N, C-alpha and C positions, 0 to 999 in steps of 0.2 A: 722347516718351512714347507707349506703345501704348494707345490708347483702349480697345481690346477687352480689355485686362488690368485695367481698372478694376472697381471694385465694380459689380455689376449695377444696384443702386439708383441709384448715381451716373450710370451710363450712361443709365438711363431719364430722369433729371433733365436730362441734356445733350440727349437727344433731344427732350424736351418743350420745353426752352428754345429750341432751334434751330428746331423746328417752329412754335412760337408766334411767333417773330420772322418766319419766312417767311409765316405767316398774316397778320400785321399789314402786311407789305410788299405782299402780294397785295391786301389791301383797299384800300390806297392806290392801287394800280394798277387798281382797279375790277374785281378778279377775286375769285372765291370763296376764302376762306381755306383751304379743303380743297386747292385747286390749289397754293397756296403751301406747305402742309405737305408735299405729295407731291414738289414740285420741289426743295425743300430736302433732303428725304431722298435723292432721286436724286443731287443734287450732292455730298452728304456720303458717299454710299455708294460701293461698288466701281466703279460705272459711270463716275465722273468723278474726284473728288479722293481717294477711298479712305480718308477719316477713319474710317469704319466698314467693317468687312469683312463677308463673307458669314456669318462666325461670329456676328456681332452678332444677326442675326435668329434664328439657331438658339438662341443663349443666352437670348434673351428670348421664345422661343416660348410659354412659359406665360402671360406677360403679354399676348401677342397673342391667345391663345385665350380668356383672360378677357375681353378687350375685345370680341372677336367674340361671346362668349356673352352679355355684357351688352347689346350692340346688338341681337342677335337676340331676346332676352327682351323688350326694349322694343318692337320691331316686333311681336312676338306679342301684346303687350298692346293693340295697336291693332285686333286682331281681336275687338273687344268687340261682342257681339250688341246691346246697348242702343244702341250708336252706329251699327251697320251694318244694323239690322233692315230699314230701308226703302231700302237701297242695294245689297242683295245681288245683284240682277240686273245692275246696272251693273258691280260689282266682278268677278263671275264672268265676265261677257262680256268685259271687258278682259283678264283673266288667261288665259282659255281660248283666245281668238282669237289673242292675242299669242304664247302658248306654241306653239300649233299652227303658226302662220305661221313663227315662228323655227326651230323644229325641222325642219319640212318643207323650207324654203328652204335651210338649211345642209346637210342630208343630201343633197338633190338636187345642189347645187352642188359639194360635195366629191366626191361619187361620180362626177359628170360629168367632173371633172378628174383624179381618181386611179383610178377604178374599184376602190376599196378600200372594201368595205361596212363592215368593222369600224371603220375610221377615220371614215367618214361618220357612222355611228350614234353613236359616242362624242362626236365634236365637236358633233353636233346636240343631244345631251343637255346638254353643258356650256354650249352657247350660250344655253340658256334661263335660266341663272342671272343674277340681278341683285344688285349690291352694296348691301345695305341700309344699311351704314354711310355710304356716300357720299351716298345720297339723304337719309337722316335728317340728316346734318350740314348739307347745303345748306338743307334746310327750316328747321332750327333757326336758322341764321345769317340767313336771310331773314325769320324770324318769320312763316312762311307758314301759312295756314289757309284751308280752303274745300273745295269739292267735289273739286277735282283732288288736293289734298294727301291728303284722306281716302281717295280711291280709289286713289291711288298707293301709300300705305303698306300698305293691305290687300292690294293686288295684289302688291306686292313679297314680302310674307310668303307668300301662296299660291303665287306664282311659284317661290319657292325650295323649297317643299314638293313641288310638281310636278317640279321639277328633280331633287330627290333620288330621287323615285320613278322618274322616267324614267331617270336614270343607273343606278340599281340594276338595273332591268329590261334596260337597254341593255347593261350589262357582261356579263350572262348571255347575251344574244342575240348580241352581237358576238363572244363567245368561240367560238361555233359556227362562225364563218367562218374562224377561224385554227386550229381543231382542236376536235373534239367534247369531249375531256376525259372525266372520270369523272362519272357521274350523268346523269340525264335533265334536259332543259330545264325541265320542270315542277317538278322537285325544287329546282333551283337558284333558280328564281323564287320558290318558296315560302320558301326560306331567306332570300333578300333581303328579301321582305316581312316575315318574322318579325323581322329586325333593325330594320326601320323601325318596326314596331309596338312593339317593346320600347323603342325610343328615345322614342316618343311617351308610352308608359306611364310611364317613369321620370320624364320631365319633368312629367307630370300629377300623379303622386304627390308629387314634390318641391314643386310649387306648393301642393297641399292641406296638406302638413305645415307649410310655412312660414306659410301663412295662419292655420292653427290656432294656431301658436305666437304669432303677432303678436296675434291676437284675445284670447288668454289673457294677453297682456302679458308673456310670458316673454322676448321679444326686441323690439327696436325695428324699424320697417319698414326702416331703413337696413341694420341688421345682418342682417335676414331676407333681403333681396334679395342682399346681398353673399355671404352664406353659400350661398344657393340657386344663384347663378351658379357659385361655386367648386365646389359639390358636384356639380351636374349636368354641368358641363364636365369636371371631373377624373374623375368616376365613369364617364361615358360613354366617355371616352378609354381608361380602364383596362380596360374589358371589350369594347373594339372596336366600340362603337356610335357614332352620329353626334352629337357634342356640340351642333351647331347645331340639330338637330331637337329634342333634349331641352330646350334653352333656349327654343326657339320654343314648344314645347308648354307649358312652365312659364308663359311669358308669356301664352299664350291662356287658361290656367286662371285666372291672377290677374286678367286683364282682364275676365273674366266672373264675378267673385266680388264684385260690388257695389263701392261706393266704397272699402272697405278694401283690396280687391285692386288697384284702380286706383292707390291711394296707394302701395301696395307697388311697383308697376312704376315709378312716378316717384320712388321714394325716393332714388335715386342721381342725380337730375337735375342737382344742382349739381356733381356729380363727373364728369358726362359730358363737358364741354368738355375737361378734361385727358385723359380716356381717348381721346376722338376725335382730339385733336391728336397725342398720342403714337402712336396707332394708324396714322394716315395718314403721319406722318413715318417710322415704322418700315416701313410698306408701301413708301414711296419708296426707302428704303435697300435693300429686297429686290427692287426692280424692276431688271431688267438690260437696258440699252439695246442690249447686244450681241445680244439676241434679235430685234431688229427686222429686220436683214438676212436672218436665217434663216427668216423667216416664209414667204417664197416666194409663189408664185401661189396656193397653197391658203390661205395666211394672209390674203392680200388678199380672196379670195372669202369666207372665213369672216367677216372684218370687215364687208364690204359686205352680205352676205346677212343676217347677224345684225342689223345696223343697220336694214335694210329691214323685216325681220320684226318687230323690236321697235317701231319707229316707226309703221309702217302697220298692223300687227296691233293695237296698243293703240288707235290712233285709230279703226279700223273697229269694234273691240270696244266702245269707248266710245259710238260712234254707235248701234250695235245695242242697247246697254244703256240708251239713252235719256238719255245725258249731254248737258248743254247744249253748244252749238257751241264756246264758248270752252274747254271741257274737252277735247272730242274732238280739237280742233285742236292743243292744247298738250301733251297727256299723253305722247305717244310718246317723246320724248327723255329723260323722267325715268326710263325703264327701261333706258337704255343702259349706265350704269356697271357694271363687272364686275371683281371682285377676289377677295376672301377665299374665297368658296365655290368659285369656279372653280379657284383654286389648291389648295384642299383636295381637290377631286375629282382633280386631277392627282396629288397625293400618293397617293391611293387607287389610282389607275391604275398609278403607278410601283411600288407595293408588290404589285401583282397579277402573279403569275408566269405567267399564261396567255397574255400577249401578247408578241410579239417586241420586242426592244429598239429595232429600227428604227422600228416603229410607234409605240411609246411616245415615242421621241425626236421624231418628226415632229409628233405631237399636242402635246407639250410646247412645242415652238418656236412653233407656231401660237397656242396659248392665251396663253403668256407675252407674246408680241409684242402681241397685241390687248389684253391687260390693261394694258400700258404705255400704249397709245394711249387706251384708254377711261378710265383713271384720270386722265390728264392733261387730256384734252379733255371728258370726261363732266361734271364739276362745272359748268363754264360753261354747258353745254347745259341742265343741270337748272335752273340759276338763270334762264336765259332763258325756259324754259317756265313757271316760277313767275310771272315778271313778265308774260309774255304772257297767262297765265290771270287776271291781276289779283288774285293771292292773296298777294303779298308784303306784309309789314307788318300782317297781319290777326290774328296770334296775340297779341292784346292784350285786356284786359278791356273789355267794352262795357256800355252802360247796360242793354240787354235781352239778357242772355246766352243766354236760352232760344230765341231765334229762329234755331235751327240746324236742319238737315235732319232730324236724328234726333228732334227734338221736334215735328215736324209730322205730323199724322195725316190721311192722305187715302186713301180717302174716309171721312168720319165718317158712320156709319149709325146714326140714332137715331129712336125712335118719338115722343118728346116731349123737352122741355127737361130733365126729370129724368133720363131715360135718357142724354141727351147729357152732362150733368154727370158722371154716374157713369162713363161710358166715357172721358171726358176725364181724370177723376181716375185711373182705372186706367192709362191711357196715360202720364200724367205721372209717376206713381210708378215705373213700369217703366223709362221712358227716362232718368230721373234717377238710378236705382239707389240710392234712399234707403231706409233701414230704420227711421228714427226718425219716419216719418209713416205713419199707418195710413189705409187707404182710407175706412173708416167715419167717422173723425174729420174727414177732409178733406171728404167729401161732406156731412156734417152741418153743417159751418161754411158751406159754399157754399149749401146749401139754406136755411139760416136767413136768410141775407142775401137770397136770391132771393125768399123769401116776404114779406119786408118791402118790397122794390121790385124791379122787373125790372132786370137788368144789361144788357139790350139797349139800345144807344145809337142805334139807327136805321140805316137804309140796309143792313140785313142783317148787322149786326155785334153780337155780345154779348161782354161782358167779365166773366164770372163770376169772383169772387175770394173768397179765404178767408184767415183769420188762423190760423196754426198755432203751437203752443207752442214748437217747436224745429225746427231744420233748418240745413243748411250754408249756405244762401243763399236768395234769392227764387227760387222754382221756377215754371215755367210750361210750357205746351204750347199748340199751335195746331191746330185742327181745321177742315177744310173739308167742309161738308155740301152736296153738289150739289143735293139735293132740297129742302133747307131744312127748318127745324123751328120750330114756334111757340114764341116766347120772351116773349110778351106785350109785344112791342115798342111804343113810343109811336107809331110810324108805321104799325103793323099789318103791317109786312112780315115775312115769314119770315126767320129768321136762317140764314145760310149760313157765316159765319165766326165761330168760337167760340175765344176766347183765354182760357184758364184760368190764373189767377195765384194762388199761395199764398205768403203773406208770414210769416216767423217774427217773433217778438217782437224789437224792437230795430231793425227795418228799415222802420219806418213812413214815414220821410222819403223813402227810396229808392223805396218802394212808390208814393208819389204821383208821383214823377218818371217811373217806368215807366208808370203808368197814363196820364199825360199824353202821353208819347211814343207809346204804342201807339194811343191815341185819335186823336192827330194824324196818325199814319200811315194809320189806317183811314178817316180823314175825306177822304182823297184819292180822288176818284171814279175816277181812272185806275188806281190801285192795286186798288180793288175790282173794276173791270171786268176787269183782267188776271187777278186771282185766280180769277174765275168761269170763266175759260177754261183754267186749269191742269189737268193730268191726272196729276200726280205731286208728291210732296213736294219733289223736286229743282226742279221748275218753280216751285213756290211760293217756295222759298228764293231762287231767282234773281230773282223779282219783288221780293222784300223787300230784296235786296242791290243792285239796279240803281240807278245814277245818284244823284240827289239824295235818294233815299229813305234812304240811309245817314245823312243828317243827323239823322233822328229817333233812330236807334240809334247814337249817337256813341261814339267810344272815350274811355274815362275819363281817359287820360293826355294827351289833346289839349289 
């Protein structure tokens, strides 16, 4: 029986089932399930047993593009300002240094070996791409959460935006080395920039339209995101724009539209495991082991210099950006995987008539060979980094959910305790993205309690708190005031640590547990001493997460 003659839906079912089995086997062998998905795909594809032919990937290209669109939209949703507002320096530093290192090293190495500037420039641009699907899948499987995960996901999104910009500009520039063609260099760059801008605009408009429809309850979040990914992916492809950039833009818009937008981005979360498993198995089918011998010396140089640029560039960027040592040491390998975007750029190159077929063939062999190696060996390296950074198993509900970097204000500058309360209230509402709590109501509740008795507990710590009528959960924020502020503390000491807590009706019992845990944590003189030496929200987060201090903020499923 010819498997490729089967109904496409049944083919997808077979691909998912075989990939799922491969993922389970990989887990038993203590490997990431992504690696199992890919290896099974390679085994069933034309490279080994040939159960699926090259036509399978072509037949299911729409499903592949949908999966890529969904993954990219989810990654874009991680570029949420409320989550990243106090980590922008670290994220930009990692992304820019890593992209510059990777591009420069690859261009220099390839030109040194081939003396072909067009080939060097194009490979340099493609080298900067990172596979978001691989990174996201490993993080999900490891249930990873923390500063490195947060930095990596944001960097991957920005990384691929820069890759698309670099590739568009490089294609125009590289074409000048094989023949000037029609039109000036400036005109061609302007046209490339226009296409990128249109891709971003279409995704942004789609995000706003879907969000409006969901808010009006015309459609459910699940239907909205499903329709959005289909519309932006298919629409962008139909008019010759980049579907990945449109979905990334849509995800960014949704991720910065409050909790409703964030819920939209996560609406297909239960559907993602099937999408990811099928996607990676299909990617394995489409990988050609025959490309490995064809990579040559240039391919080896590309693989090595790209790896050096990614690993050392990201680590140096993290160090410059003020990341903790555990993050700067481990983050590099998380940016090594390369697949979908790189292959998509090859398709663009192959369809461009300005370049000689020999040049296109040489670039294709190099990229496909390194994609095979990066997709097979990349996931284990990503998992190793997650565990080295001690962030595996932390994406679980905790007693005090708000002790995250984005909810920590440093420095808190306040004239008196009333000013501190208002500023902490503003910060808390902004970083939690809530719309059903007003600042005035929150401040009024806190001030009423503060006038009855001081919420300062001594030793430079205050725990102002309020009861609110409604809310998604217990909200909170932490501020560190280096100069101190008078809170009428019982010991007369100025308060430097302010932890504001807002509790909705029905959460009174949990409120007492949280107050007890926070008070216990702040009663540790070593914690207080370290907090006073911190110089960033990331440092404060590290202090709260280190060692036995996690016992105060335990996981609810333990």
